[in-house]
C-alpha positions, 0 to 999 in steps of 0.5 A, spaced: 401 145 469 405 140 473 408 145 477 401 147 480 401 146 488 398 140 490 392 143 494 389 145 487 388 138 485 380 136 486 380 132 492 386 135 496 385 142 499 389 146 504 389 141 510 390 134 506 395 138 501 399 140 508 399 133 510 401 130 503 407 135 503 409 133 510 408 126 510 410 124 503 414 130 500 408 131 495 408 139 493 406 139 486 402 135 481 409 133 478 411 130 485 404 126 485 405 124 478 412 121 480 409 118 486 409 111 483 404 105 486 407 099 490 402 094 487 396 093 483 389 090 484 387 086 478 379 087 478 379 086 471 376 079 471 369 077 475 370 070 477 364 065 479 363 063 486 364 056 485 371 057 482 373 058 489 378 053 492 383 052 498 388 055 494 384 062 492 387 068 495 384 075 492 378 074 488 373 078 485 365 075 484 359 078 483 352 077 485 346 078 489 345 079 497 340 074 499 341 075 507 344 080 512 344 079 520 347 082 526 350 076 530 353 076 537 354 081 543 359 087 545 366 085 543 364 079 539 359 083 535 359 082 527 355 083 521 354 077 516 351 077 509 350 072 504 351 073 496 349 068 491 351 068 484 348 062 479 354 057 481 353 058 489 353 062 495 359 066 499 359 069 506 361 076 507 363 078 514 365 085 518 367 086 525 368 093 524 365 099 521 358 095 522 353 101 522 356 104 515 356 097 512 349 096 514 347 103 511 349 101 504 347 094 503 340 092 501 337 085 500 336 083 493 341 088 490 347 086 485 354 088 488 361 087 486 365 084 491 373 083 492 377 081 497 381 075 500 378 068 501 379 064 508 375 058 509 371 057 516 368 050 518 370 048 510 366 054 507 369 060 504 368 066 507 371 073 506 372 078 511 372 086 510 371 085 503 371 091 498 364 092 495 360 096 490 354 097 487 354 093 480 352 098 475 352 097 467 359 100 466 363 095 471 358 089 470 364 085 467 369 088 472 374 094 471 378 095 464 384 097 468 388 095 474 387 099 480 393 102 483 395 102 491 400 107 493 405 107 499 402 112 505 403 113 512 399 112 519 398 120 519 395 120 512 390 114 513 387 118 519 386 123 514 382 118 510 388 118 505 390 111 505 394 107 499 387 107 495 385 114 496 391 116 493 390 112 487 383 116 487 387 123 487 392 120 481 386 118 477 383 125 478 390 128 475 391 124 469 386 126 465 388 133 466 395 132 463 397 132 456 403 130 452 405 137 452 406 136 459 410 130 459 414 131 452 419 126 450 426 126 452 429 120 449 431 121 441 426 118 437 431 113 434 433 110 440 425 109 442 424 105 436 430 101 436 429 099 443 421 099 442 420 103 448 413 106 450 412 113 449 414 117 455 407 120 456 404 113 455 409 110 460 407 115 466 399 113 465 401 106 464 405 106 470 399 108 475 393 106 471 395 100 466 390 096 462 394 090 464 400 087 467 404 087 460 402 095 459 405 096 466 411 092 465 413 096 459 412 103 462 416 101 468 422 098 463 421 105 459 422 109 466 428 105 468 431 106 462 430 113 462 433 114 469 439 110 467 440 114 460 439 121 463 444 119 469 449 116 464 448 122 459 450 127 465 456 123 467 459 122 460 458 130 459 462 132 465 467 127 463 467 129 455 467 136 457 473 135 462 477 131 457 476 137 452 476 143 456 481 141 461 489 143 460 494 138 463 501 138 463 504 133 458 509 128 460 512 126 453 518 122 455 520 116 459 526 118 462 532 116 466 529 116 473 524 111 471 528 106 467 533 106 472 528 104 477 525 099 473 531 096 471 535 096 477 531 097 483 524 094 482 523 089 488 519 084 484 516 083 477 510 087 475 504 083 474 500 084 468 495 088 471 500 093 474 503 094 467 496 095 464 495 100 469 502 104 468 500 104 460 493 107 461 496 112 465 502 113 460 497 114 455 493 119 459 499 124 461 501 124 454 495 128 451 495 135 454 489 133 458 488 133 465 488 125 467 482 124 472 483 116 474 480 112 479 485 106 480 481 100 484 486 095 486 484 089 491 488 089 498 495 088 497 495 088 489 501 093 489 498 100 488 503 103 491 509 101 486 504 103 480 504 110 484 511 110 485 513 109 477 508 114 475 511 119 480 518 118 477 515 119 470 513 126 472 520 127 475 523 125 468 519 130 465 521 136 470 514 135 475 513 134 482 508 129 485 504 129 491 501 123 495 495 124 500 493 119 505 487 120 510 491 118 516 498 120 519 499 112 520 498 111 513 502 117 510 508 115 515 507 108 512 507 110 505 513 115 506 517 109 509 516 105 504 517 109 498 523 112 502 526 105 502 525 103 495 528 110 493 534 110 497 539 109 491 535 114 487 537 121 486 531 124 488 528 127 494 522 125 498 519 128 504 513 128 509 508 133 511 503 132 516 499 135 522 505 133 527 511 135 523 515 140 527 515 147 525 523 147 523 522 141 519 516 144 516 519 150 514 525 146 510 519 142 507 515 148 504 522 152 502 524 145 498 517 145 495 517 152 492 525 151 490 523 145 486 529 141 490 523 136 493 521 132 488 516 128 492 511 130 498 507 125 502 502 127 507 495 128 510 490 133 509 496 138 511 498 138 503 492 142 501 493 148 506 494 154 502 501 155 505 503 149 501 506 151 494 509 147 489 514 150 484 511 145 479 506 140 481 504 135 475 502 129 479 497 128 485 495 121 488 489 121 493 489 114 497 483 111 499 478 116 495 472 115 500 475 119 505 476 125 501 471 129 498 471 132 491 472 139 494 478 137 497 481 134 490 479 140 487 484 144 492 489 140 489 488 142 482 489 149 484 496 148 486 499 149 479 497 154 473 495 148 469 492 143 474 496 136 475 494 129 473 490 126 479 490 119 480 485 116 485 487 110 489 482 105 493 482 098 496 475 098 497 473 094 491 467 097 487 462 093 483 463 095 476 455 097 475 456 102 481 463 105 479 459 106 472 454 110 476 457 113 482 464 115 479 462 115 471 466 122 471 472 118 472 476 114 467 477 107 471 483 102 472 482 095 475 488 091 478 485 084 479 492 080 480 496 079 486 503 080 486 507 073 485 509 070 492 503 072 496 499 066 498 491 066 499 489 068 506 485 062 509 479 064 512 475 060 517 469 061 521 469 059 529 464 060 534 464 062 542 465 055 544 472 054 540 475 060 543 480 056 547 482 053 541 483 059 537 487 062 542 492 056 542 493 057 535 495 064 536 500 061 541 503 056 536 504 062 530 507 066 536 512 061 537 514 061 530 515 068 531 509 071 527 504 076 530 497 077 531 491 082 530 485 081 535 479 086 532 473 088 536 467 091 533 465 099 534 458 099 536 456 106 532 451 108 537 455 107 543 462 109 544 462 107 551 459 100 550 465 099 545 470 101 549 467 097 555 467 091 550 474 092 548 477 093 555 473 086 557 476 083 551 483 086 552 483 083 559 481 076 556 486 076 552 491 078 557 489 072 561 490 067 555 497 071 554 500 072 560 506 078 561 512 078 560 512 072 556 507 075 551 507 083 549 500 086 547 499 093 544 492 096 544 489 101 540 482 105 540 479 111 538 479 114 545 486 114 545 490 120 544 493 120 537 501 120 540 499 114 544 496 111 539 502 112 534 507 109 539 502 103 540 502 102 533 509 103 532 511 098 537 507 093 533 510 095 527 517 094 530 516 087 533 516 089 540 509 086 541 506 080 539 499 081 539 495 088 537 488 088 540 484 094 537 477 097 534 477 097 527 482 103 527 487 099 523 482 097 517 486 101 512 493 100 509 497 098 516 502 094 513 506 089 518 508 083 513 510 079 519 503 079 522 499 072 520 493 071 524 487 076 524 482 074 529 475 078 528 471 078 534 463 078 533 464 078 526 457 078 525 457 085 527 461 087 521 459 089 513 462 085 508 467 090 505 469 091 512 471 084 513 475 084 507 478 090 508 480 087 515 483 081 513 487 084 508 491 087 514 495 080 514 497 076 508 502 081 506 509 077 507 511 070 504 508 066 510 501 063 510 496 067 513 489 066 517 483 070 518 479 067 524 471 070 524 469 069 531 461 069 532 456 068 538 452 062 537 446 065 534 447 068 528 442 072 523 441 069 516 444 075 513 450 075 517 451 067 516 451 069 508 456 074 509 461 069 513 460 064 508 462 068 502 468 071 506 470 063 507 469 062 500 473 067 496 479 072 497 476 076 491 474 083 493 470 084 487 466 078 488 465 080 495 463 087 493 458 085 488 455 080 493 455 086 498 451 090 493 446 085 493 445 084 500 445 092 502 443 096 496 448 101 493 446 107 498 451 104 503 457 102 499 463 107 502 463 114 498 457 113 494 452 116 500 454 123 498 453 122 490 446 124 488 447 120 482 444 114 485 437 117 487 433 113 482 426 112 483 425 106 480 431 103 477 436 099 481 443 098 479 443 091 483 437 088 479 437 092 472 445 091 470 443 089 463 439 095 462 444 100 465 449 097 460 444 098 454 443 105 457 451 107 457 452 104 450 446 109 447 449 115 452 456 114 449 453 113 442 449 119 442 455 124 445 460 121 441 456 123 435 454 129 437 457 132 443 453 139 443 447 135 442 446 140 436 443 135 431 435 135 430 434 128 432 437 130 439 433 136 440 428 133 445 434 131 449 437 137 449 430 141 451 429 136 457 436 137 459 436 145 459 429 145 462 432 141 468 436 147 471 441 145 476 442 138 475 446 138 469 453 142 468 450 144 462 452 151 462 459 149 461 457 146 455 454 151 450 
């Protein structure tokens, strides 16, 4: 029934059917049923005219038309009627559609009138009210709330505005029975949470008797969306835990212990120790680990990765680490090589620019097992790269790699390696629960000792000279500074011009040869970009002028100032990522947000948060509130967030409840064979393609 084409619904037909498909994506009865109303109009109460006061907004009254007259000429023409009940008079005015209104209005007849009240010369009047003859059935108002739906200009031209779509829904609902909308949440959960039944919820969300019924319906359908999403994610996760084989790291051996006791550059934080413990437990069970490690900028994820690679080597396995760019890969490699210089292990790097002679050596070393650790870019997943026994793979900056690329790593070994996905973009807990619910996740929320919090300040255009002077004093102390310009998505040319103009301006403040400046931007050839980057890293230049190319992972401990030009054009998480480029050494660091003098309310809000906190998780939560979930890095492509009603920002509590019950159901009955879970299993089986169900039974 619900799969019937929309044109077969009374009142639609082929022409309107086509428009509904094109404009709103409504192809079937089910699509119309799931096109939920924007709001409802309350016509359940009929008020007295005498109750109207200057605070009244929309109101419904009933009465008899006592006069009708046409006033004015040509453009100023209007139709004015008067309606009276036993408490007073109300004026009704029409400026358009006058001929049509004249035909339906009759002096002496009774009408129900609904509309917005305004006052003209101290008297209440209603312009363009909705009006209908008062019949026995609706003498005291309607016994339900009237729904209004979203529509489009083209549909309105075809006489399908927000209310007329409501008439189609009203024609559809009586044709549907509980058989068409079977329950899909186990009865004991429905009872425990006092949820409205599924069929009633669909009826009440469209045409409820009152607001309580409507709210109960919305609550039920939101819970259903969260619950089913969580069931799907947890099934994927449980199935992976159960069916995936993983290599076993049974011992903590000599390499790990030697490094831990002799070469660890600083005491680990509690968070680092906790994460290593979680990974140890995961890798000892014989199932493949898939863990998301979220650590705020500078929380020491690299050292955790290194210790895990040593753990793998102790158990006779190779490890690889994949970074999204050559600069990052090079940096990871240099950092790890330095830490491992006194250890009996071989570490190599493989990127697109590795020379072929070197590449041959690396490939041979991986195959015969003499290379223990490999750091690289996407080059690592090419088919020619074969390992003797890969046991541990680390993917840095998750959102730059798709699931497919992670899966290619799995194929590098007969038993898939353990996977650790690292990201420095803090993801709010609610979002991680929905977007990455199939990964186990660990959070590192402590900074290593000795790191000083970065001081963030907001300055406007007028204070530019003072900002430049401040940079000079820091350079005098031997520090370095970044000056970042925004990338304007729509126009590469504009961004480039902005950057060039900015570069000239910086040069005028910092004349050569006294000061040296590096510049990096997207139009540069890769080798030139690397040279300029390296000059800054190796301290040859004092200032790095750049677009946002440098946001992820560049590590220059000596840089202590970050100036972000036009900071109002950046999103919160991007500002936070950029700020994380300084404050990597033991010196006090500063982040200066430069904006124009006119800043929007939203941007002001973002800048305020940046100045108030260094906590990436607090910032991510706020970002989620300001922007909504679709924009947060890495979630655009994950269909999990396409909820029609539920919102992971506003319905956090409901999401927690849904996750709790989803886990309770699956922990007790993973295959959903119990009688009480039959409705859920039936529903999941009917939703082909949405659940990886085939792999379960």
